[in-house]
N, C-alpha and C positions, 0 to 999 in steps of 0.2 A: 191563181193556184192551178197547178196541173193535175189531171185526173190519172196521169200515169203512175203505176206503183213504183215507190221508191226501192232502191236495192236493199235498204235496211229492213223495209216492210216485208220483202220476199224472204229475207233471211230469218226473220223472226217467224214467219209463217213455217218455213222449213223446219226451224228448231222446235216450234210447237207440235208439228206433226211427229217428230222424233220423240219428243217427250211423252206425248199421249200414247204412243206405241210402247215405249218403255214401261209407262204406268200400267197398261194392260198386261203386259208380259209379267210385271211383278205381281199383279193381282192373280194371274193364273198360277204362278209359282206358289204364293201364299195358299191358294185353294188347294193346290196339289199336296203341299206339305201337311195341311191341316187334316187330311183324311188318311194319312199313314198311321199305322198302328200305335207308334210312339212318336208324336210329332216333336220336333225340336222347337220348343217355345222361344228359346233365345233366337234362333234363326228366323222365326216367324216374326218376332218383334223387331228385329233389325230390317226385315223386308218391308214391314208396314211403316217404320219410320222413314225408309227411303221413299216408300210411296207418297208419304205426307209431304217431304220435301219436293218431290216432283210436281204434286198437285200445287204447292205453293208457287213453284216457278211457272207452271202452267198459267196459273191465275195472274201472275205478274205480266206475263207476255200478252195474254188476252186483253188485260187492262191497257197495255201499250198500244195493241191493235185497234182497240175500241175508241173511236173518237169522242172527245167530251162533247156532250150535248147541253147547250145553254138554254133553259127553259125560259 
């Protein structure tokens, strides 16, 4: 086996970085909407749902990048 990173691993790491940034951006947007005088609960719910979907995708990618360890 070679220790050089495979192109698909590099692509997954790049995708992971983008997803984490988008997740943080959504978190900030939810926070900003929540402090408004009359927060739009439907919009907040949509953003939270999107955050959860991103978190799931982030977890899947992290699982792909983490090698299985046989004890």
